[in-house]
ZASEGU-689504 format. One record per residue (C-alpha): residue number from 1; residue in one letter; chain; x, y, z. Coordinates in nm, 3 decimals, decimal comma. Layout:
<atoms>
- seq  type  mol  x  y  z
- NUM  a  A  X  Y  Z
...
</atoms>
This chain:
<atoms>
- seq  type  mol  x  y  z
- 1  m  A  0,000  0,000  0,000
- 2  k  A  0,288  0,231  0,070
- 3  i  A  0,414  0,202  -0,287
- 4  f  A  0,081  0,259  -0,459
- 5  t  A  -0,053  0,547  -0,247
- 6  p  A  0,129  0,820  -0,447
- 7  v  A  -0,001  0,667  -0,769
- 8  y  A  -0,363  0,674  -0,648
- 9  i  A  -0,328  1,035  -0,541
- 10  l  A  -0,168  1,122  -0,875
- 11  l  A  -0,454  0,966  -1,070
- 12  f  A  -0,699  1,170  -0,865
- 13  l  A  -0,506  1,489  -0,943
- 14  i  A  -0,457  1,430  -1,318
- 15  p  A  -0,720  1,694  -1,409
- 16  f  A  -0,524  1,950  -1,207
- 17  i  A  -0,200  1,844  -1,374
- 18  f  A  -0,365  1,883  -1,712
- 19  t  A  -0,493  2,228  -1,618
- 20  e  A  -0,146  2,331  -1,507
- 21  n  A  0,001  2,256  -1,845
- 22  i  A  -0,270  2,432  -2,039
- 23  f  A  -0,294  2,735  -1,809
- 24  p  A  0,049  2,755  -1,639
- 25  q  A  0,003  3,092  -1,469
- 26  n  A  -0,331  3,005  -1,318
- 27  f  A  -0,191  2,687  -1,168
- 28  q  A  0,043  2,892  -0,954
- 29  k  A  -0,264  3,017  -0,768
- 30  n  A  -0,400  2,662  -0,716
- 31  p  A  -0,388  2,558  -0,349
- 32  l  A  -0,291  2,204  -0,461
- 33  s  A  0,040  2,329  -0,605
- 34  d  A  0,253  2,222  -0,308
- 35  t  A  0,091  1,877  -0,292
- 36  l  A  0,139  1,819  -0,662
- 37  k  A  0,501  1,930  -0,641
- 38  t  A  0,568  1,672  -0,370
- 39  i  A  0,402  1,394  -0,568
- 40  t  A  0,589  1,496  -0,881
- 41  d  A  0,920  1,474  -0,697
- 42  l  A  0,830  1,126  -0,565
- 43  d  A  0,716  0,981  -0,894
- 44  n  A  1,014  1,035  -1,128
- 45  a  A  0,893  0,753  -1,350
- 46  i  A  0,615  0,979  -1,472
- 47  t  A  0,779  1,322  -1,462
- 48  d  A  1,112  1,406  -1,632
- 49  s  A  1,308  1,727  -1,599
- 50  v  A  1,492  1,865  -1,899
- 51  k  A  1,697  2,171  -1,966
- 52  s  A  1,618  2,407  -2,253
- 53  n  A  1,879  2,599  -2,455
- 54  s  A  1,833  2,900  -2,226
- 55  d  A  2,055  2,902  -1,916
- 56  s  A  1,776  3,033  -1,692
- 57  a  A  1,489  2,837  -1,845
- 58  k  A  1,377  2,499  -1,713
- 59  v  A  1,082  2,305  -1,842
- 60  t  A  0,897  2,002  -1,713
- 61  v  A  0,766  1,743  -1,955
- 62  v  A  0,460  1,559  -1,825
- 63  k  A  0,338  1,262  -2,026
- 64  i  A  -0,037  1,207  -2,021
- 65  d  A  -0,201  0,975  -2,273
- 66  s  A  0,115  1,002  -2,486
- 67  l  A  0,069  1,381  -2,518
- 68  k  A  0,369  1,599  -2,428
- 69  k  A  0,309  1,930  -2,257
- 70  k  A  0,579  2,165  -2,128
- 71  t  A  0,532  2,409  -1,843
- 72  f  A  0,760  2,711  -1,814
- 73  t  A  0,875  2,797  -1,465
- 74  k  A  0,781  3,133  -1,318
- 75  k  A  1,142  3,246  -1,353
- 76  n  A  1,149  3,151  -1,717
- 77  t  A  0,823  3,334  -1,796
- 78  k  A  0,953  3,658  -1,648
- 79  s  A  1,287  3,635  -1,829
- 80  d  A  1,128  3,558  -2,166
- 81  t  A  1,165  3,880  -2,365
- 82  l  A  0,953  3,748  -2,651
- 83  f  A  0,622  3,829  -2,486
- 84  n  A  0,478  4,152  -2,623
- 85  k  A  0,519  4,416  -2,352
- 86  d  A  0,238  4,647  -2,465
- 87  d  A  -0,032  4,505  -2,238
- 88  h  A  -0,376  4,662  -2,282
- 89  p  A  -0,619  4,604  -1,990
- 90  q  A  -0,866  4,437  -2,228
- 91  d  A  -0,608  4,190  -2,359
- 92  i  A  -0,653  3,817  -2,321
- 93  t  A  -0,499  3,682  -1,999
- 94  k  A  -0,127  3,613  -2,033
- 95  g  A  -0,048  3,244  -2,021
- 96  d  A  -0,394  3,127  -2,125
- 97  g  A  -0,420  2,915  -2,436
- 98  y  A  -0,310  2,582  -2,579
- 99  y  A  0,061  2,525  -2,637
- 100  i  A  0,227  2,308  -2,902
- 101  y  A  0,602  2,246  -2,861
- 102  s  A  0,854  2,127  -3,115
- 103  k  A  1,054  1,813  -3,037
- 104  n  A  1,384  2,004  -3,023
- 105  g  A  1,242  2,254  -2,774
- 106  k  A  1,327  2,553  -2,993
- 107  s  A  0,973  2,646  -3,100
- 108  v  A  0,638  2,691  -2,932
- 109  l  A  0,299  2,780  -3,077
- 110  r  A  0,029  2,930  -2,856
- 111  i  A  -0,334  2,916  -2,970
- 112  y  A  -0,570  3,132  -2,769
- 113  g  A  -0,906  3,303  -2,781
- 114  s  A  -1,169  3,492  -2,587
- 115  i  A  -1,545  3,452  -2,610
- 116  r  A  -1,686  3,800  -2,550
- 117  a  A  -2,026  3,960  -2,540
- 118  f  A  -2,111  4,329  -2,510
- 119  g  A  -2,443  4,495  -2,437
- 120  s  A  -2,554  4,854  -2,379
- 121  y  A  -2,860  5,061  -2,303
- 122  d  A  -2,842  5,421  -2,425
- 123  f  A  -3,087  5,647  -2,244
- 124  d  A  -3,030  5,926  -2,496
- 125  g  A  -2,765  6,072  -2,723
- 126  l  A  -2,595  5,773  -2,887
- 127  s  A  -2,760  5,476  -3,056
- 128  g  A  -2,568  5,165  -2,957
- 129  g  A  -2,226  5,036  -3,055
- 130  t  A  -1,922  4,905  -2,873
- 131  s  A  -1,759  5,249  -2,851
- 132  f  A  -1,874  5,556  -2,664
- 133  a  A  -1,758  5,823  -2,910
- 134  i  A  -1,852  6,162  -2,764
- 135  s  A  -1,790  6,331  -3,100
- 136  n  A  -2,091  6,140  -3,238
- 137  i  A  -2,335  6,281  -2,982
- 138  p  A  -2,609  6,473  -3,169
- 139  v  A  -2,648  6,842  -3,077
- 140  g  A  -2,912  7,111  -3,125
- 141  p  A  -3,241  7,022  -3,296
- 142  g  A  -3,095  6,690  -3,411
- 143  r  A  -3,050  6,557  -3,059
- 144  n  A  -3,150  6,196  -3,001
- 145  d  A  -3,382  6,157  -2,701
- 146  q  A  -3,477  5,797  -2,776
- 147  s  A  -3,341  5,500  -2,585
- 148  t  A  -3,158  5,214  -2,759
- 149  f  A  -3,068  4,860  -2,651
- 150  f  A  -2,773  4,696  -2,826
- 151  m  A  -2,595  4,359  -2,800
- 152  t  A  -2,318  4,193  -2,995
- 153  a  A  -2,061  3,914  -2,976
- 154  n  A  -1,842  4,053  -3,255
- 155  i  A  -1,568  4,153  -3,008
- 156  t  A  -1,483  3,782  -2,967
- 157  r  A  -1,111  3,730  -3,032
- 158  f  A  -0,889  3,454  -3,165
- 159  g  A  -0,515  3,447  -3,208
- 160  f  A  -0,181  3,271  -3,251
- 161  e  A  0,159  3,340  -3,104
- 162  s  A  0,480  3,169  -3,213
- 163  r  A  0,822  3,176  -3,053
- 164  r  A  1,133  3,029  -3,210
- 165  k  A  1,502  3,031  -3,117
- 166  f  A  1,760  3,111  -3,383
- 167  g  A  2,134  3,161  -3,368
- 168  f  A  2,096  3,540  -3,373
- 169  g  A  1,827  3,544  -3,103
- 170  n  A  1,459  3,479  -3,043
- 171  v  A  1,179  3,550  -3,290
- 172  f  A  0,822  3,624  -3,182
- 173  m  A  0,521  3,637  -3,416
- 174  k  A  0,160  3,720  -3,338
- 175  i  A  -0,171  3,726  -3,523
- 176  e  A  -0,488  3,833  -3,340
- 177  t  A  -0,831  3,892  -3,492
- 178  d  A  -1,187  3,977  -3,403
- 179  f  A  -1,515  4,042  -3,587
- 180  n  A  -1,555  4,412  -3,508
- 181  g  A  -1,451  4,552  -3,845
- 182  n  A  -1,642  4,776  -4,084
- 183  n  A  -2,016  4,783  -4,016
- 184  s  A  -1,937  4,606  -3,685
- 185  t  A  -1,971  4,263  -3,845
- 186  q  A  -1,660  4,222  -4,057
- 187  f  A  -1,367  3,997  -3,971
- 188  r  A  -1,059  4,211  -3,908
- 189  i  A  -0,694  4,189  -3,805
- 190  r  A  -0,610  4,347  -3,469
- 191  h  A  -0,244  4,250  -3,451
- 192  a  A  -0,020  4,092  -3,712
- 193  f  A  0,352  4,136  -3,654
- 194  g  A  0,686  3,973  -3,599
- 195  q  A  0,974  4,091  -3,384
- 196  a  A  1,333  3,984  -3,331
- 197  v  A  1,635  4,124  -3,147
- 198  f  A  1,558  4,497  -3,194
- 199  l  A  1,309  4,514  -3,484
- 200  l  A  0,933  4,476  -3,515
- 201  a  A  0,738  4,476  -3,842
- 202  g  A  0,362  4,456  -3,892
- 203  q  A  0,047  4,593  -3,731
- 204  t  A  0,019  4,662  -3,359
- 205  w  A  -0,019  4,953  -3,112
- 206  t  A  0,122  5,282  -3,236
- 207  v  A  0,444  5,402  -3,072
- 208  f  A  0,266  5,734  -3,006
- 209  s  A  0,093  5,582  -2,704
- 210  n  A  0,127  5,378  -2,387
- 211  v  A  -0,160  5,132  -2,360
- 212  e  A  -0,037  5,020  -2,019
- 213  s  A  -0,145  5,360  -1,880
- 214  i  A  -0,507  5,309  -1,989
- 215  p  A  -0,763  5,199  -1,726
- 216  n  A  -1,000  4,909  -1,779
- 217  t  A  -1,336  5,002  -1,933
- 218  v  A  -1,641  4,821  -2,066
- 219  d  A  -1,646  5,076  -2,348
- 220  l  A  -1,414  4,931  -2,610
- 221  d  A  -1,212  5,251  -2,669
- 222  g  A  -1,216  5,434  -2,337
- 223  p  A  -1,162  5,812  -2,300
- 224  p  A  -1,135  6,019  -2,622
- 225  t  A  -0,765  6,096  -2,567
- 226  a  A  -0,672  5,736  -2,484
- 227  v  A  -0,459  5,655  -2,789
- 228  t  A  -0,550  5,299  -2,887
- 229  l  A  -0,471  5,314  -3,259
- 230  r  A  -0,309  5,011  -3,420
- 231  t  A  -0,092  5,096  -3,720
- 232  v  A  0,120  4,913  -3,975
- 233  q  A  0,476  5,001  -3,880
- 234  l  A  0,845  4,925  -3,882
- 235  r  A  0,975  4,967  -3,527
- 236  f  A  1,315  4,979  -3,364
- 237  f  A  1,320  4,908  -2,989
- 238  k  A  1,595  4,907  -2,731
- 239  d  A  1,604  4,845  -2,356
- 240  f  A  1,886  5,058  -2,219
- 241  s  A  1,827  4,895  -1,880
- 242  k  A  1,556  4,697  -1,700
- 243  s  A  1,376  5,025  -1,631
- 244  l  A  1,448  5,240  -1,939
- 245  h  A  1,286  5,149  -2,271
- 246  f  A  1,308  5,325  -2,610
- 247  k  A  1,101  5,280  -2,927
- 248  a  A  1,111  5,453  -3,266
- 249  s  A  0,893  5,376  -3,567
- 250  i  A  0,779  5,473  -3,912
- 251  e  A  0,406  5,412  -3,943
- 252  a  A  0,146  5,406  -4,219
- 253  p  A  -0,010  5,755  -4,231
- 254  k  A  -0,378  5,802  -4,159
- 255  v  A  -0,529  6,142  -4,245
- 256  s  A  -0,884  6,279  -4,238
- 257  f  A  -0,994  6,593  -4,427
- 258  s  A  -1,288  6,829  -4,383
- 259  a  A  -1,436  7,078  -4,630
- 260  p  A  -1,777  7,238  -4,698
- 261  d  A  -2,027  7,023  -4,888
- 262  s  A  -2,001  7,263  -5,180
- 263  v  A  -1,634  7,179  -5,228
- 264  t  A  -1,513  6,852  -5,379
- 265  i  A  -1,197  6,721  -5,215
- 266  e  A  -0,956  6,552  -5,451
- 267  q  A  -0,826  6,217  -5,330
- 268  v  A  -0,471  6,255  -5,199
- 269  n  A  -0,223  5,970  -5,166
- 270  q  A  0,017  6,037  -4,881
- 271  n  A  0,386  6,005  -4,963
- 272  f  A  0,552  6,026  -4,621
- 273  p  A  0,515  5,797  -4,317
- 274  d  A  0,439  5,914  -3,966
- 275  v  A  0,751  5,906  -3,747
- 276  a  A  0,702  5,830  -3,376
- 277  l  A  0,935  5,815  -3,075
- 278  n  A  0,867  5,681  -2,726
- 279  l  A  1,075  5,671  -2,408
- 280  k  A  0,947  5,487  -2,100
- 281  k  A  1,093  5,488  -1,749
- 282  d  A  0,993  5,244  -1,475
- 283  f  A  1,029  5,319  -1,106
- 284  k  A  0,939  5,107  -0,804
- 285  n  A  0,572  5,211  -0,782
- 286  f  A  0,550  5,443  -1,081
- 287  e  A  0,602  5,438  -1,455
- 288  v  A  0,586  5,718  -1,710
- 289  s  A  0,633  5,741  -2,085
- 290  a  A  0,681  6,039  -2,315
- 291  a  A  0,613  6,014  -2,688
- 292  s  A  0,608  6,234  -2,996
- 293  v  A  0,492  6,197  -3,354
- 294  f  A  0,585  6,388  -3,669
- 295  k  A  0,346  6,404  -3,965
- 296  s  A  0,396  6,541  -4,317
- 297  i  A  0,051  6,563  -4,474
- 298  k  A  0,025  6,601  -4,849
- 299  v  A  -0,258  6,826  -4,972
- 300  i  A  -0,385  6,944  -5,309
- 301  e  A  -0,509  7,301  -5,288
- 302  i  A  -0,820  7,421  -5,473
- 303  s  A  -0,584  7,594  -5,717
- 304  g  A  -0,438  7,255  -5,802
- 305  s  A  -0,099  7,309  -5,644
- 306  v  A  0,049  7,035  -5,428
- 307  g  A  0,173  7,116  -5,080
- 308  a  A  0,267  6,957  -4,750
- 309  l  A  0,154  7,049  -4,399
- 310  k  A  0,394  6,976  -4,113
- 311  g  A  0,211  6,848  -3,809
- 312  g  A  0,271  6,637  -3,502
- 313  g  A  0,208  6,600  -3,134
- 314  v  A  0,349  6,521  -2,791
- 315  f  A  0,217  6,272  -2,537
- 316  i  A  0,277  6,178  -2,174
- 317  g  A  0,117  5,889  -1,990
- 318  g  A  0,177  5,667  -1,693
- 319  k  A  0,047  5,496  -1,384
- 320  s  A  0,131  5,506  -1,014
- 321  l  A  0,058  5,269  -0,728
- 322  i  A  -0,076  5,498  -0,454
- 323  t  A  -0,154  5,238  -0,189
- 324  k  A  -0,203  4,862  -0,195
- 325  g  A  -0,464  4,791  -0,463
- 326  l  A  -0,514  5,160  -0,556
- 327  t  A  -0,361  5,278  -0,887
- 328  l  A  -0,368  5,614  -1,064
- 329  y  A  -0,367  5,619  -1,447
- 330  f  A  -0,316  5,933  -1,654
- 331  q  A  -0,252  6,059  -2,007
- 332  a  A  -0,223  6,403  -2,169
- 333  l  A  -0,145  6,514  -2,523
- 334  y  A  -0,122  6,815  -2,753
- 335  g  A  -0,081  6,832  -3,126
- 336  k  A  -0,168  6,958  -3,472
- 337  g  A  -0,315  6,718  -3,724
- 338  i  A  -0,335  6,425  -3,481
- 339  s  A  -0,713  6,366  -3,466
- 340  s  A  -0,665  6,032  -3,642
- 341  y  A  -0,482  5,904  -3,335
- 342  l  A  -0,770  5,985  -3,099
- 343  n  A  -1,097  5,806  -3,022
- 344  i  A  -1,283  6,065  -3,227
- 345  s  A  -1,513  5,999  -3,521
- 346  n  A  -1,367  6,112  -3,853
- 347  n  A  -1,706  6,257  -3,945
- 348  t  A  -1,690  6,524  -3,675
- 349  a  A  -1,322  6,585  -3,598
- 350  t  A  -1,050  6,581  -3,861
- 351  d  A  -0,675  6,639  -3,906
- 352  v  A  -0,706  6,896  -4,184
- 353  v  A  -0,971  7,160  -4,255
- 354  l  A  -1,016  7,376  -4,565
- 355  n  A  -1,000  7,751  -4,504
- 356  v  A  -1,277  7,868  -4,737
- 357  q  A  -1,153  8,228  -4,710
- 358  t  A  -0,809  8,155  -4,855
- 359  g  A  -0,867  7,823  -5,029
- 360  n  A  -0,584  7,665  -4,831
- 361  y  A  -0,583  7,367  -4,596
- 362  v  A  -0,484  7,408  -4,230
- 363  l  A  -0,413  7,163  -3,949
- 364  t  A  -0,651  7,130  -3,655
- 365  t  A  -0,509  7,183  -3,305
- 366  s  A  -0,624  6,949  -3,028
- 367  y  A  -0,532  6,891  -2,666
- 368  g  A  -0,671  6,701  -2,369
- 369  g  A  -0,621  6,412  -2,134
- 370  f  A  -0,772  6,191  -1,867
- 371  a  A  -0,713  6,064  -1,515
- 372  a  A  -0,845  5,745  -1,359
- 373  l  A  -0,839  5,564  -1,027
- 374  s  A  -0,851  5,185  -1,008
- 375  q  A  -0,919  5,003  -0,681
- 376  k  A  -0,881  4,627  -0,651
- 377  l  A  -1,066  4,459  -0,364
- 378  f  A  -1,117  4,106  -0,228
- 379  k  A  -0,776  3,980  -0,338
- 380  g  A  -0,823  4,124  -0,687
- 381  h  A  -1,160  3,961  -0,755
- 382  l  A  -1,332  4,302  -0,770
- 383  d  A  -1,187  4,587  -0,979
- 384  l  A  -1,345  4,935  -0,951
- 385  n  A  -1,255  5,216  -1,193
- 386  v  A  -1,357  5,581  -1,216
- 387  i  A  -1,240  5,785  -1,518
- 388  y  A  -1,270  6,147  -1,625
- 389  g  A  -1,135  6,292  -1,949
- 390  q  A  -1,178  6,580  -2,189
- 391  i  A  -1,075  6,688  -2,537
- 392  n  A  -1,061  7,038  -2,686
- 393  y  A  -1,000  7,188  -3,031
- 394  d  A  -0,879  7,539  -3,117
- 395  y  A  -1,075  7,655  -3,421
- 396  e  A  -1,092  7,972  -3,629
- 397  d  A  -1,416  8,142  -3,730
- 398  y  A  -1,418  7,990  -4,078
- 399  y  A  -1,459  7,635  -3,945
- 400  p  A  -1,802  7,480  -4,016
- 401  g  A  -2,053  7,537  -3,734
- 402  s  A  -2,121  7,164  -3,692
- 403  t  A  -1,753  7,089  -3,625
- 404  f  A  -1,678  6,912  -3,297
- 405  k  A  -1,513  7,163  -3,062
- 406  s  A  -1,490  7,004  -2,717
- 407  g  A  -1,616  6,716  -2,511
- 408  q  A  -1,607  6,552  -2,171
- 409  y  A  -1,613  6,186  -2,073
- 410  f  A  -1,697  6,025  -1,738
- 411  a  A  -1,720  5,655  -1,657
- 412  f  A  -1,758  5,437  -1,352
- 413  n  A  -1,732  5,060  -1,377
- 414  a  A  -1,689  4,742  -1,179
- 415  f  A  -1,532  4,417  -1,298
- 416  y  A  -1,582  4,086  -1,122
- 417  l  A  -1,318  3,818  -1,176
- 418  t  A  -1,388  3,465  -1,056
- 419  r  A  -1,078  3,323  -1,223
- 420  a  A  -0,818  3,478  -1,448
- 421  e  A  -1,009  3,359  -1,756
- 422  f  A  -1,355  3,484  -1,657
- 423  k  A  -1,451  3,849  -1,629
- 424  l  A  -1,786  4,026  -1,594
- 425  g  A  -1,806  4,406  -1,613
- 426  i  A  -2,076  4,671  -1,582
- 427  e  A  -2,034  5,043  -1,650
- 428  y  A  -2,213  5,376  -1,648
- 429  t  A  -2,082  5,633  -1,898
- 430  y  A  -2,169  5,999  -1,949
- 431  g  A  -2,058  6,214  -2,239
- 432  f  A  -2,091  6,583  -2,325
- 433  k  A  -2,026  6,745  -2,662
- 434  r  A  -2,007  7,106  -2,780
- 435  s  A  -1,984  7,209  -3,146
- 436  m  A  -1,831  7,513  -3,311
- 437  n  A  -2,166  7,700  -3,315
- 438  n  A  -2,197  7,640  -2,936
- 439  e  A  -2,473  7,383  -2,971
- 440  s  A  -2,436  7,104  -2,718
- 441  g  A  -2,565  6,758  -2,636
- 442  n  A  -2,506  6,477  -2,391
- 443  a  A  -2,536  6,101  -2,373
- 444  n  A  -2,594  5,847  -2,096
- 445  r  A  -2,523  5,477  -2,124
- 446  t  A  -2,521  5,166  -1,908
- 447  a  A  -2,318  4,882  -2,056
- 448  f  A  -2,201  4,535  -1,963
- 449  t  A  -1,950  4,287  -2,096
- 450  f  A  -1,854  3,923  -2,045
- 451  y  A  -1,514  3,763  -2,118
- 452  y  A  -1,410  3,400  -2,110
- 453  d  A  -1,048  3,358  -2,216
- 454  f  A  -0,915  3,021  -2,326
</atoms>
């Protein structure tokens, strides 16, 4: 009986072993971890330890029904520089997914997804949708006083990550998609990029941002000045130390124009990429990043002449741990011709406006920011967030009266987390909009969301 007791216990705990290898990070929180470790040490006939090519990385190969699954140690996960460091609060839980390993231990493929549902009830102002865009709030006689109920599952996500070791270093590749494209039903690419050593190429978060300084919201986009644009880019990145990080990129330009209905705007193909820089510094309980972007916008004047407008902006964002469980998030920005980077509808706020008095195009000037407090309670199972933000534009008298001039955003939400993979959130959001002709409107929404990451 003494010999077989560990085997009986092991058979009873096989489901937990299986879970550990599929969801390695979650297993660390399992109260059976210590027991399983003891049994694993006793039963070397079932568990083998092997060393990977990395000096600090150790993996454990557990054989179950002739399937091989490798679990990275906590030390190895932290030292693995191949994980994308731009972590948005709405991202799928790190470590979740199904892992396929090559026989030589040099490659790993992660398959992951997230079943998501979103619902909202608009009391007035807006008419549904996964984003709360204050620039779309109707003003004046056109105000919307009708209520709207909306639900969708098109924010469901699916993705792949691949890591491979080469002689020159590690290579990381990622593809992530959802169904929230044009008309809110179209399949679209969220991320598609590869990175190695010091270069990244593909589509991911713009360098003119810091998504880690954005609070969690049910609203898909968050405050209007929360820069969550994903661009096609070629990026250089360098860690000068464990706490000082630098990024520089050339990115596909995105430009929006505005002109009176009586004027036909000729289609303009841009001939210069956006250039962005970002420097991030980490402290013990505080992190801050400063970024800038330079834009050269090609325009064709009414006279037919071709010109270029020089625009750009500056950005600062960060987060600070005030007390245990209480975190402050903040962002602020200023720029000319940077509306395309903001959570602003292109129909109401643009990068370039036609001066009907001179016939020339001019850049729009915008500035704003937000601050948020996040409180985690009950060992992180309850996450409370309160956010306030605003955006302003400096306009001349010749701008169209319907042009979006300023807005304010307020949100309060609560997220309940039973496990790392499951999340339920509810949120109240208020928005205020003022147009160039001083007409104003507001919007009130209650929304909810459900995540199950796998």
